[in-house]
N, C-alpha and C positions, 0 to 999 in steps of 0.2 A: 764346372766348366766343361763344355763339349770337347772331346778329343778328336783327332783326325783332321783331315783337310787342312793341314798346316802348309804344305808345299803347294803353292798356287801358281799356275802357269800363266804368263802373260802372252805367250804364243801357244795357242791351244794344241794339246797332244793330238786331237782328232785331225787337225790340219797337218801337223808334222808327220803323222803316220802315213799319210798319202805320199810323202816324199821319201819314205824308207827305201833303201836299196833292195830291189826285187831279188837280187842274188845273194841275200844274207845266208850264210851257211847254216845248215840244219843244226839245231841245238843252240844257236846263238840268238840273242835278243835282236830284233830288227833295229836298224840304225840309220841315221842320216849322216852326211858328211858336214862337218862344221869347220869353217875356215877361219884362220886368225885375221883380225882386222888389218894388220899390216902386211898381209900376203903370206904366202907359204903353203905348205901342204895341209890338206884337210885331215881331221882325225874323226873317228867313228864315235858317235854318241847316240844312245837310245833316247827317243823323244821324252820319256819320263824323267830324264836326268838333265835336261837343259831348259833354259828360258823360264825359270821360276824364281819366286821369292817366297820367303816365309811370311805367312799372314798378309799377303798383299791386298786381299779383298775383305779381310775380316774386320768387322766393326766390333770394337771392344767397349762394353758397358760395364762399369764397376759393379753394378747390382745384378745385371742379367747375364754377364759373362760374354762369351764369344757369339756373335751374330754372324751366321754364314749365309745369309740370304743372297748376297751378291755372288759368292762362290757357287752356290747351288743354282742361281738364275743363269749364270754364265755356262755352267755345265749343261743345263737344260737346252740353252740356245745352241751349244756345240753339238749336242746329240741330234737336234733337229737339222742343223747344217750337214752333219755327216750323212744323215738319211737322204737329204736332198742331193748331196754330191753323188752318193752311190746309186740312187734310184732315178734321178732326173738328169743331172749334169753329165754323168758318165754315159748316159744313153742319148744325150743331145735332144732330150725331150723338152718341149716348151713348158716353162714353169707356170704353175697356177698362181693367182694373185697372192695367196697365202704363202706359197713357197718363195715367191719374189720378195715378200715382206720379210720373211725369216732370213733370206740371204742378205738383204740390205741391212737388217739388224746385226747379223754376224759381222759383216764388213765394218759397220759403224763401231761396233764394240771392239773389234780388232784394232781400229785406229786409236781408240781412247784408253785402252787397258794397259799400256806399257809403263814401266817405271819412268822413262824419259818424259812421257806425256804428263804423268802425275807430278814430276818434279817441275816441269815447265809451268803447270797451273799453280803450283804452290809458291812460285816466285812472284805471282801477280796478285 
């Protein structure tokens, strides 16, 4: 059975990293502010440590083991999104048709990849 890729994020780290505090002290892992649902003060968390579940996108087959094609496919989409964000969106450059399609795919995936969406679908 393949190891690794067990902690799978439903809010992509590439998205969260863009929201990291730009004044993170030297030697400290970049962080975002995370607020409690019921109000109160934020606490600092690194993007790698939040918004994940174990084996969220892993398909398990008793004979073949762990199938990570969804996890790897989402990672590829996230990498393409990060490139578009950094090279086109941040420069306010008009997107190519392919970049537009990737951006739409990233947004659609973000809508459908959360545990609450999965739970909602499993109720019907």
